[in-house]
C-alpha positions as CSV (number, residue, x, y, z in Angstrom):
1,X,9.2,82.6,-0.7
2,X,8.0,79.1,0.3
3,X,4.7,78.1,-1.1
4,X,3.3,74.7,-0.3
5,X,3.0,72.4,-3.3
6,X,-0.5,72.7,-4.7
7,X,-2.4,69.9,-6.5
8,X,-2.3,72.0,-9.7
9,X,0.5,74.2,-11.0
10,X,0.1,77.3,-13.2
11,X,3.6,77.0,-14.6
12,X,3.5,74.4,-17.5
13,X,7.1,73.4,-16.9
14,X,6.4,72.8,-13.2
15,X,3.4,70.8,-14.2
16,X,5.4,68.6,-16.4
17,X,8.1,68.2,-13.8
18,X,5.5,67.4,-11.2
19,X,3.8,64.8,-13.4
20,X,7.1,63.1,-14.4
21,X,8.4,62.8,-10.8
22,X,5.1,61.6,-9.4
23,X,5.1,58.9,-12.0
24,X,8.8,58.1,-11.4
25,X,8.6,57.8,-7.6
26,X,5.3,55.9,-7.8
27,X,6.5,53.5,-10.4
28,X,9.9,52.5,-11.9
29,X,11.9,54.7,-9.5
30,X,10.6,52.9,-6.4
31,X,12.7,49.8,-7.1
32,X,15.4,51.4,-9.2
33,X,16.9,53.5,-6.4
34,X,17.4,50.3,-4.3
35,X,19.6,48.6,-7.0
36,X,23.2,47.9,-5.8
37,X,25.1,50.2,-8.2
38,X,22.7,53.1,-7.5
39,X,23.2,52.5,-3.7
40,X,27.0,52.4,-4.3
41,X,26.8,55.8,-6.1
42,X,24.8,57.3,-3.2
43,X,27.3,56.0,-0.6
44,X,30.2,57.4,-2.5
45,X,28.5,60.7,-3.0
46,X,27.6,61.0,0.7
47,X,31.2,60.2,1.8
48,X,32.4,62.9,-0.6
49,X,29.9,65.5,0.7
50,X,30.8,64.7,4.3
51,X,34.5,65.5,3.6
52,X,33.8,68.5,1.3
53,X,31.2,70.2,3.5
54,X,32.9,69.2,6.9
55,X,29.7,67.7,8.1
56,X,29.8,66.4,11.7
57,X,27.5,65.5,14.5
58,X,26.6,69.2,15.1
59,X,25.8,70.0,11.4
60,X,22.3,71.0,10.2
61,X,21.7,70.2,6.5
62,X,19.1,71.2,4.1
63,X,18.6,69.2,0.9
64,X,16.7,70.8,-2.0
65,X,15.0,68.3,-4.4
66,X,15.6,65.4,-2.0
67,X,13.4,62.9,-3.9
68,X,12.8,59.7,-1.8
69,X,15.5,60.8,0.7
70,X,17.9,57.9,0.0
71,X,20.9,60.3,0.0
72,X,19.7,62.3,2.9
73,X,19.1,59.2,5.2
74,X,22.7,58.2,4.6
75,X,23.8,61.7,5.3
76,X,21.7,61.8,8.5
77,X,24.1,59.3,10.0
78,X,26.8,61.9,10.0
79,X,24.8,65.1,10.9
80,X,22.7,66.5,13.8
81,X,19.7,67.0,11.5
82,X,18.8,66.8,7.9
83,X,15.7,68.4,6.3
84,X,14.7,67.4,2.8
85,X,12.2,69.2,0.5
86,X,10.8,68.1,-2.8
87,X,8.0,68.9,-5.2
88,X,6.6,65.4,-5.2
89,X,4.3,64.3,-2.4
90,X,4.8,60.7,-3.5
91,X,8.6,61.0,-3.0
92,X,8.1,62.7,0.4
93,X,5.7,60.1,1.7
94,X,8.3,57.4,0.7
95,X,11.1,59.4,2.3
96,X,9.3,59.9,5.6
97,X,8.3,56.2,5.6
98,X,11.9,55.1,5.1
99,X,13.0,57.5,7.8
100,X,10.5,55.9,10.2
101,X,11.6,52.4,9.3
102,X,15.3,53.3,9.8
103,X,14.6,55.0,13.1
104,X,16.2,58.2,11.7
105,X,14.6,60.7,14.1
106,X,17.0,63.4,12.9
107,X,15.6,63.4,9.4
108,X,12.6,65.4,8.2
109,X,11.0,65.5,4.8
110,X,8.5,68.1,3.6
111,X,6.6,68.9,0.4
112,X,7.5,72.3,-1.2
113,X,8.5,74.0,-4.4
114,X,11.3,76.4,-5.0
115,X,11.9,79.3,-4.2
116,X,11.2,78.6,-0.6
117,X,11.6,79.9,2.9
118,X,13.8,77.8,5.2
119,X,11.6,75.3,7.1
120,X,13.3,76.3,10.4
121,X,14.4,79.7,11.6
122,X,18.0,78.6,12.4
123,X,20.3,78.8,9.4
124,X,22.0,75.6,8.0
125,X,25.6,74.6,8.1
126,X,25.2,73.0,4.6
127,X,22.7,73.1,1.8
128,X,22.8,70.5,-0.9
129,X,21.1,70.2,-4.3
130,X,21.8,67.0,-6.1
131,X,20.9,67.1,-9.8
132,X,18.5,70.0,-9.1
133,X,20.0,73.2,-10.6
134,X,19.7,71.9,-14.2
135,X,15.9,71.8,-13.8
136,X,15.8,75.6,-13.3
137,X,15.2,78.0,-16.3
138,X,17.8,80.8,-16.8
139,X,16.1,83.4,-14.6
140,X,15.4,81.0,-11.8
141,X,19.0,79.7,-11.9
142,X,20.4,83.3,-11.9
143,X,18.3,84.1,-8.8
144,X,19.1,80.9,-6.9
145,X,22.4,81.9,-5.3
146,X,20.9,85.0,-3.7
147,X,18.0,82.9,-2.5
148,X,20.1,80.2,-0.9
149,X,22.7,82.6,0.7
150,X,20.5,83.6,3.7
151,X,19.7,79.9,4.4
152,X,23.4,79.3,5.3
153,X,25.2,80.4,8.5
154,X,28.4,82.3,8.0
155,X,31.0,79.9,6.8
156,X,28.2,77.5,5.7
157,X,28.6,75.6,2.4
158,X,26.4,74.9,-0.6
159,X,27.0,71.8,-2.7
160,X,25.6,70.9,-6.1
161,X,26.2,67.9,-8.4
162,X,25.1,68.7,-12.0
163,X,25.4,67.3,-15.5
164,X,28.0,69.1,-17.7
165,X,26.9,70.5,-21.1
166,X,30.0,68.9,-22.7
167,X,29.5,65.4,-21.2
168,X,30.6,62.7,-23.6
169,X,28.4,60.2,-21.9
170,X,25.3,62.3,-22.7
171,X,26.1,62.4,-26.4
172,X,26.8,58.7,-26.5
173,X,23.7,57.9,-24.5
174,X,21.4,59.8,-26.8
175,X,23.0,58.2,-29.8
176,X,23.1,54.6,-28.5
177,X,20.3,54.3,-25.9
178,X,17.9,57.2,-26.4
179,X,15.0,55.4,-24.8
180,X,17.0,54.9,-21.6
181,X,17.9,58.6,-21.5
182,X,14.2,59.5,-21.5
183,X,13.7,57.4,-18.4
184,X,16.0,59.7,-16.4
185,X,15.2,63.1,-18.0
186,X,12.2,65.3,-18.6
187,X,11.9,67.3,-21.8
188,X,12.7,70.5,-19.8
189,X,16.0,69.3,-18.4
190,X,19.3,70.5,-19.7
191,X,23.0,70.3,-19.0
192,X,24.9,73.2,-17.4
193,X,28.2,74.9,-18.2
194,X,30.4,74.7,-15.1
195,X,32.1,78.1,-15.2
196,X,29.1,80.3,-15.9
197,X,27.1,78.4,-13.3
198,X,29.8,78.8,-10.7
199,X,30.1,82.5,-11.6
200,X,26.5,83.1,-10.6
201,X,27.4,82.1,-7.0
202,X,30.7,84.1,-7.1
203,X,28.7,87.2,-8.0
204,X,26.3,86.6,-5.2
205,X,29.2,86.8,-2.7
206,X,30.2,83.1,-2.3
207,X,33.7,81.7,-2.3
208,X,33.5,79.1,-5.1
209,X,35.2,76.2,-6.7
210,X,34.2,73.4,-9.2
211,X,35.5,69.9,-9.5
212,X,34.9,67.2,-12.0
213,X,33.0,64.4,-10.4
214,X,33.0,61.4,-12.8
215,X,33.4,60.3,-16.3
216,X,31.7,56.9,-16.6
217,X,30.6,55.6,-13.2
218,X,27.3,57.4,-12.7
219,X,26.2,56.7,-16.3
220,X,27.1,53.1,-15.9
221,X,25.0,52.9,-12.7
222,X,22.1,54.2,-14.8
223,X,22.7,51.7,-17.6
224,X,23.5,48.7,-15.3
225,X,21.9,49.5,-11.9
226,X,22.4,46.0,-10.5
227,X,26.1,45.9,-11.3
228,X,27.8,47.2,-8.1
229,X,31.2,45.8,-9.0
230,X,31.1,47.6,-12.4
231,X,30.3,50.9,-10.6
232,X,33.2,50.5,-8.2
233,X,35.5,49.6,-11.1
234,X,34.3,52.6,-13.1
235,X,35.0,54.9,-10.1
236,X,38.6,53.8,-10.2
237,X,38.8,54.7,-13.9
238,X,37.1,58.0,-13.2
239,X,39.9,59.0,-10.9
240,X,42.4,58.8,-13.8
241,X,40.1,60.3,-16.4
242,X,38.9,63.4,-14.4
243,X,42.6,64.1,-13.6
244,X,43.6,64.2,-17.2
245,X,43.7,67.8,-18.5
246,X,43.2,66.7,-22.1
247,X,39.8,65.0,-21.7
248,X,38.4,65.9,-18.3
249,X,36.2,68.7,-19.8
250,X,34.2,65.9,-21.3
251,X,33.4,64.5,-17.9
252,X,29.8,63.6,-17.1
253,X,29.1,65.6,-14.0
254,X,30.7,68.4,-12.0
255,X,30.6,69.5,-8.4
256,X,29.9,73.1,-7.4
257,X,31.0,74.1,-3.9
258,X,30.1,77.6,-2.7
259,X,30.9,78.9,0.8
260,X,29.2,81.8,2.5
261,X,32.0,84.0,3.8
262,X,32.4,84.3,7.5
263,X,31.6,87.6,9.2
264,X,34.6,89.9,8.8
265,X,36.4,90.6,12.0
266,X,36.0,94.3,11.6
267,X,32.3,94.0,11.7
């Protein structure tokens, strides 16, 4: 269950992830996540999650792998309470500082590594994991749905945004700007196949669906983080590309939405 993040990790993959993200959030990432196109992506993502997860002023939300909490603080404007957890103490310090500066009393950020016990006893209406699942090795990914299920109240929803294994942008990125790709990925990261990943949640008892999220807008925000207009323009193009059956399987990222069934009336 939940174990507090220790200064040293016995898992070599966890050690590499820890070192990478401590460096990211303490260096280049500190300014990068404030760039206009990145902020525009976060705002679009939050608006989409609010609609998809039916988040309202009574909702309690848990975010796994919250980083510096930029998404979560936007989400907190729509929810009763948001709790974020992350492996990186540097990220959590930044998130709590930002929450204090914003006066977001309904947002809390804590250091922790997965798998973990819910920070509060009361189950959540929504659990989100943005670009988190693809960090998990096969066994950990297979176990994840059963671990997150009891964290949700009946009818509660889980939401993940993940890179697709067939993403055209990833192939082009490695070919054309390999050094840029390394800024956003660790050596242990991978892309996921939408259907097999969703099936893991289906077998755990969730009602599931997947949707294509984007084709070029998120990669463009990584390549030109200060170009907000370019991001918004690319989002319009994404709407057409992800709706096209012939090419949408080459989309960059996919959404996984999994709902815990409500208690049957007979029970």
